[in-house]
N, C-alpha and C positions, 0 to 999 in steps of 0.2 A: 529427674532431668536437670540432663546440664545446658542451664540458663544463661550462665555467664562463663566466663574464664574459658581455659584451654578446651578444646577439643578431645574426647573420648575416643580412644580408639572405636569402641563398639559404636560410637556414634559416627565417628568418619565411614566404616562398612556398609554402616545402613546406608550412610547419602548415596557410598561408589554402587550399593544395589539398587537403588532408585534409577540413580543414572541409569545403568545397562537396562531398568526395563522402561525409560523413556527413550531410549537409543532402540530397544526391540520394539518401541508401538509406533515412533516413528517411520524406522525400516519399513512394518506392514505397511502402512498407510502409504508411504511412497511406492509401493511394491504395488498396490491396488487403484491409485489415482495417476501416478506419474508416466505420460508416456509422451512427453517434450514438450517444452516451452513453447506456448501459444499467448497472444491476447496479451493484457497487461504486461508482465513482465518483461515484455520486448519494450517497452522504454527504458529500461532499465540496460538492458544486457547488449542492447545496442551502441549506446556510447563507450559501455566496458570493453565489448569487443575492438572499437576505434582507439583507446586508449591503450591498450596492449598491442595494437598494431604500431605504435608510436605517433597517432595523427593528433594526439592529446584528447582531451575531454568532451567531444563534438558529437552531432547527431546527426543523421541522415531523415530522419522520423519527424517528420512537422505538421501540424493542424496550420489551418491557414490563420487561426489566429496569430500563430507566429511568422507565416508568411509577410503576413502586415507590417511586421515592426521591422521590416527590412527594405534597405531601397529599393527600385526596381533594379534587376542586373544580375543582384547575387546570385550565389551557386550553392547549395548545400557542399560539404556538411557545416554547419554552425555551432555556435558555443550551448553546452546542454543545458536547456533550462525545465524539464518537466518538474522535479522535485530537486533537493539540495543535492550535492556532488558526493555527498560520503558513500553512499550504497554501489555506484558506479563504478567508484574510485578501488574501493573494497574489490568488487568482480573483477574488475581489471586488472589488480596486481593478481590476483587469482589468476585470470588468464594466461597474464603473461607468464609466472613458475610453472602452473601448470598442464596449459594450454587451453584451446576451444572443447571442452569437454563440459557434457549438461551437467555431469556431477560438480564441476568445482562450483555454482553457485550455492546450491542443497548443501555440499560442505560448510560453505559460509556462514549460511542463514541460520543452519540450525546450529553448529557449532554458538553461534553467535546468541542462540533461546537457549544452550547448555548455560552457558554463561551468566545468561539473565536470573534463569532458576537457582542459579549460588548466589548469584546478589541476594534475591528474594528469600531465597533457606536465611541467608547471614541478617535480613532485614526482622524475619515473623521472629527466629531465634531470640533476638535480641528484646522483641515485645513480649512474648509469651515462651520462651522454652520450643525445646527440641520437638516435640509434638504438632507443636503448633507450626513449625516448621518446615517439619515432613509432608504435610497434609497440604500445605501453600505449594511447596513444588509440585507433590503429585495434579494439585487441581490445576497449576500451569499449564507443566508440559504434558498432560493427559487432553487439555483442550484442545478442538477441534478446529475452535479459532484460532489457535495459534499454530497450529501443524498447517492449517490452511494458508494462513500469511504468507509460511515459510517459502511454499512454492505458489503461490499466486501473486504475492507483493511481495516485491525483492526488501524495500525498504524498510519493510514491517518489522525486523528481526533487529538491525541499528537501532529504528525511534525507538522499540519496546527497553531495548536494552540502556540505554540513553536516558530514558526517561526515569524508569525503575532506579537507576543509580543514581539520577539527581533527589527521588523520593528518600532511601535510602540516606543519604548524607544529609540532608534536609533533618529526618529523622537524628540520624547522629547528634545536629547541631542541639536537637532541643535539652540533652541531658549532658553536654560538652562544656567542661567550662572557660572554656577558649571555643567560641562555636563561630567565631570567624573566617577558621580555615576548611570547616565541614560545609558553609555557607557558600564560600569561596569554590569549592568542590561542588557543589548543586547547582550551583548559578555556571558554571563552566560546563557540565555533563548536560546540561539543559541546553546552553547555547547550540551542543554539536547536535541535540536531539531537532534545534531549530537548523541547523545546515542537511538533513538529512529527509528531513517532511517538510512541503506545507506549513501542517497544522502543528508545528512545533509551536507555532506563538502562539497559538490558541493555549498552551498550560502555561503561558506567562502569568496573566492578572489569578491565578489562581495559586500558583508558586507562591508570587508577590505577597496577597495575601497572608498565607499560612507565615508564610517568614515575620511579618509583623504580629500577626498571633502566638506566635513563639517566644518571639525576642523582645516584643513592645519597642524596638529601639533602632533609629536609622540608620546608623552605623552599620548593625548588621544589614539592612537592607540593603545599603548603599555596597557593603562588599558582594552581596548577592550579585547585584545589578553588573557593578565592576567588572565580576568574571563572566558573567554571560555576553556582556558586548565583545571579549575578545575571540571567541571563534567567529564572531559576525563581522570581525575586520575583514578577516582575508576573502570569506563570500563576497562581503560587499564588493572588495576588487575583483574577485572573481564575475560578479553579475557585473563590473561596470565593463569589462572588457569583451566579454556575452554579446551584450544586449545594451551597452551605454546607461545606462541608469546605477545609482549608488544605492540599492536596496537590500534591506538584510535576509531577505527571503525571495527566490526568483517565482518568476510566474505570477507576482501579484498585479501586474499591470497588465495581464491578457486573460480573460473572461475564460479561463479553464474548460475545456471537453467540450464548447463549444464546437459544434460543426461548418460555424464560418465565424470571421471575426469580426471586433465592436460594428456597430452601425449595419450589420446585416443580419440579415433574421439568425437568432441562436436560440440556441436549447438553454431552458430554464431550468432544469436540474438540478443544477450547481451553479450558486449564486455568489459572487464576493462581495463582503460585505466591507468590505475595506477601499471598496469605490464604488461613486454613484453610477455607474453604466449599469448596473440591475434594476437600481429605485426607478434611474430617468427611461428608462427603455422599455421595462415591463414594473410597472408603478404595483399593479391588483396582483402580479404572482411574485412579486417580493412582499406586502402586505401578507399575502396569505403565508408566505414561508415563516413568516415572524410568529404569527398566531398558533399556523400548528406544527412548525417544524419540529418542538421540543417532543410533542405527543406521540408524533410520525417517527421520530429518531431511536424513540424507548422502544416502540415498538419493531423496528425494524433490527435494532441492536439483537434482543429478543429472541427473535424470528434466527437471525444469523450466529448468534451464538450457538445453538443445539445444543442448549444445556439446561433445563426447564430446572432442572432439583439442585444444580447450583445457584443460579441465578435465584432462587425463592431463598436459598440459605444465606448469600450477600445481603439481600432487601430484609430478611431478619436481622442480620448482624449489622446493618448498617443501625437499625433502630432499636434495636437493644439496649441495657442497660447493664455493663461491667461490676456496678456497686465498686467494690474495694480493689478489683485489678484496675489499679489506677492506670497502668499503662496500655493493658486492650484498651480502656476508656477515651485516654487520650489519641491513642489510635484511631479510633472512631470517628471521633470528633478529626482530626486531621485527614481522614479518609475524604470526610463530607466536605471538606473545605476545596481539595482538590477535584473530586468529581463534578457535582454538582456545576461550579461555573462552567468547568470545559465539556461535560455533557450540555449545557443548554447554548453556551459558544457552538460548538460543533451544529448544533443543531438547525441554527439560523442559519451558518456558511456554508456546511457541506451537505446539511436535507438528504438523507439516505446515504452517504459514505461513508458508514458507519464503521469500517477498519480506520479510521482514524479516531476511533472512541478504543483500540487494541490495547495503548497502553496501559489503560486505567486494568484490566486483567489481571497484571499481579496484585495492583491493589485489591482488587476484588476478592484474588485466590489469599491474603490473609485476612480478611474481612469473614469472609465464609469458613475458615479454618477457624477462625477464635470464636463464632458462633458453635458450630460444632463440638471444637471442645470445652465451652460453656456449656451446651445442652446435656451432653455424655456427662458432665463433672455433674450440676444439677439436679440427675434423675439416674446419678449413678446407683440407689439401692432399688429403680423396676429394672435399668439395662442390665445389672448382676449376671441375671442367670442368663441372659440371652449374649454374653460377651462372644461364645464362638461363633454368633452370626453375625457382629456387627462388620466384621470384613467383608465377607460377602454383600451383603444387607448395601455396604457404602459401595462397592466397586460395579454392584446392577444398579445402583442410584444413576451416580458420578461417571461412570464409565462404558455404561450400556449406551448412553445417546452418542457419542464418539461411533462406537463398534456399529451400531446403525448408519451412523451416514459413511461410515468408512466399506460395507456391505453395499450400500448404494452403489459407491465409488466402483466399486468390482463390479458389477452390473453392468454400466455403462462406458466400462474399458474401453472394447471392441469396437464399440463406437466412438471414441474419441481417438482411439492407436487410426482408426484409417481415417479418419477429418484429421488428424494430423501429418498423415502419410500421403495425402490427397495436397495439403496446403506444401509440402514440399515439392510433390511435381509441378503443382502450379509455380510456385518459385523457381522451378528451373525452365520452364517456360515463360514466363519472365525475363531471366538472367539470358538465355539464349537467343527472346524477340529486342531487348535494348543493350544499349552500352554501357559500361559499366558508369561514364561520366550523365550518362542523360536521364531526368528526371521525372517519372511515373505519381500521377495522381489516381488515386485508387478511393473506394469503398474500404480496401483490406489492406491500407498501410502497411498495419504492425506485422502483418504475415509478406506481404512484399518488402519489404526493405529484411528482414529478418532471413527469410529462407531464399530470396532471390538476389539480396547483399544489393540493393538499390536504392538511392533516393527514393525516399516515397512520403505522397504527402496527401492528406487524407481530403477525400472529394468535396469540395462546397457541395453547400446545401443547395442549392437553385444556379441554373444556368446562369443568373445575374451576379450570383454572388460571385460566380465562376472568372469571369470577367474582369472584376475586379482585383480577384486572387493573381490569375493569368499574368497583369499587366508586372508585377513584382516578381513572380517566378512564372516562365513559361513553361507549359508540362513538353516534355518528349513523346509521351506517348500518357494513353487513357485506359488504365483496365477497370473495366465493371466486372460483380463476380458476383455471384449469386449470395455471397457469405453476406453482406448487409446492404444491397443497394434495397429494396426490398422494405428496410426499417421506415419509419415516419421523418429520418434524420433526412431523406433528400427525396424531393419531388416525380412526379409524374414523367416529369421530361428525361431524367438518366433512367427510370426505369424500360419506359418505352425504347428509345434506343437501345437497352441491353438486349430486352424481349426482340424487337425486329432487327436486330445487329445491322440498323439505319446511322449514317452520319450523323455525326454532332458536332457543334460548336466549330467545323472546318475539320474533325478528324473522322476518317474514314474507317472501316472495320477493316483490322489487316490480318488480324490471328485469330484461331478462336482455339480454346480449352475446354475438356469435358472429362470429369472423372466419376466415380460414385458418389461422392458428395459435394461437389465443387462444377461448376460451369463458368467461363470467364471470357470474356472479347478483350482482344487489345483495340485497342484505335491509336493510330500514327496520321500525322501528317499526309496527303494522298501523294506527294512526292516522295516522299521515306519508305513508302511500302514497299517498292519495286525492289528494297535491296534487303528485302526481310522474310519471314516464311507469311504466305499467303495460302490459307485452306483455299481449296479450290470452291467450296461452297460459297464463300464468300467473294471472290472474282466480279459476281455480275453486278452486285451492290458499290464494288469498285467501280465498274464502269460508267454507274449511274451517277 
């Protein structure tokens, strides 16, 4: 084992082969899963596209909660506030250099994941040598959870990179004669993570606790916190320019993901513990999430990880006693200090948004590798006759769950491809039926904004909420679609207007779209319909 010192050529060759294996696995995953960007990634792609156009980091994709934060009569685009600006900036720079191609965001996220794996390799190598490092990298790069995040949540890759780098620097500080530089690096990278995702600040208490445990010195804590603040200063200036608030993380003053803004009927699936809004508006729901949140989050995380054998390995690794292997025992305790508070905090705040916990996966990977290494070492006499079966068995246990998920993606690929193409046709329909500067309220705001290249606001939950929202930003058109109008986020009046194609809130049905997977009805003011495409079947309802 080449635990410390220079890396041998053989070790570098093994690491290079592992990188090639990971790239091949990711290629297979994308071949089976990727049909085009839909749903959540559009929150980050829209501002990235606008940045590449030279408009600045702005977005025309909005929620009613955001609309309420602007004065009456404003017009999109507005400053991007959905999450931190790091990921859209990286993708926007990629668009500027290589053009508006779907491969650009994917190349960025998977490249960052490759870099994260190399950082993880270095961390695990410092803890227990090359074997542990190789196992950790395999566990991380082959994780279906990580591959899915690179495609479905484009902020995950830089977020995980910065958290992993911060943990590496924190670990390095524990054995350094002059730890302040390592702690400063840890604080700075953790600050960058907080500039990437809202959930970055949920890692602060864990890291502060770990710094105090490692060093028991407030000078060390001061160095860490001082560096942590540095990336947040420009973020605060950005937030003030975009929304008029000096705050270290964007969006905290918004009840995120709500179908209507605070004070109206709002979704209670996601609650922000940093404000009193959830507690005052929904005290029983809030109390329920405090009590049941951690258990629910653990269950959701295990379900979404799609790695039952690996998660069992991690639980055993966190409970194991590594005895004389002091570095492994120290790492186990440090990992628990990071994992437990982060898990508890996210369970209460996010309640089911388990991808906020994805940055823990590199730490899980090292813990799992340490336990597997310990298990093999402690049972070497029993396992030696079966050594030839070791690699196939490990591949079966730890790679087959991801393979099964990829197989299921292949089965549904044709259906997802058809939906993606239908969304494109609906986007063309919306673009032809509206002007470039017009604002569309729709239940399919992400698809309309991305595919039609129009300002799109999520439809408020009720018509009462809509009246209040429309005062801040009046719609030029309302587009009701079969994609989400039947969900519980919208009341019956919207569904009736869609089903019967009757006027709603002063807007008359003006044009209709139908494809294999999507039906949509466009509503406009009656005096504006005459200049737009009007389906013959709808003329009677217009006259009425």
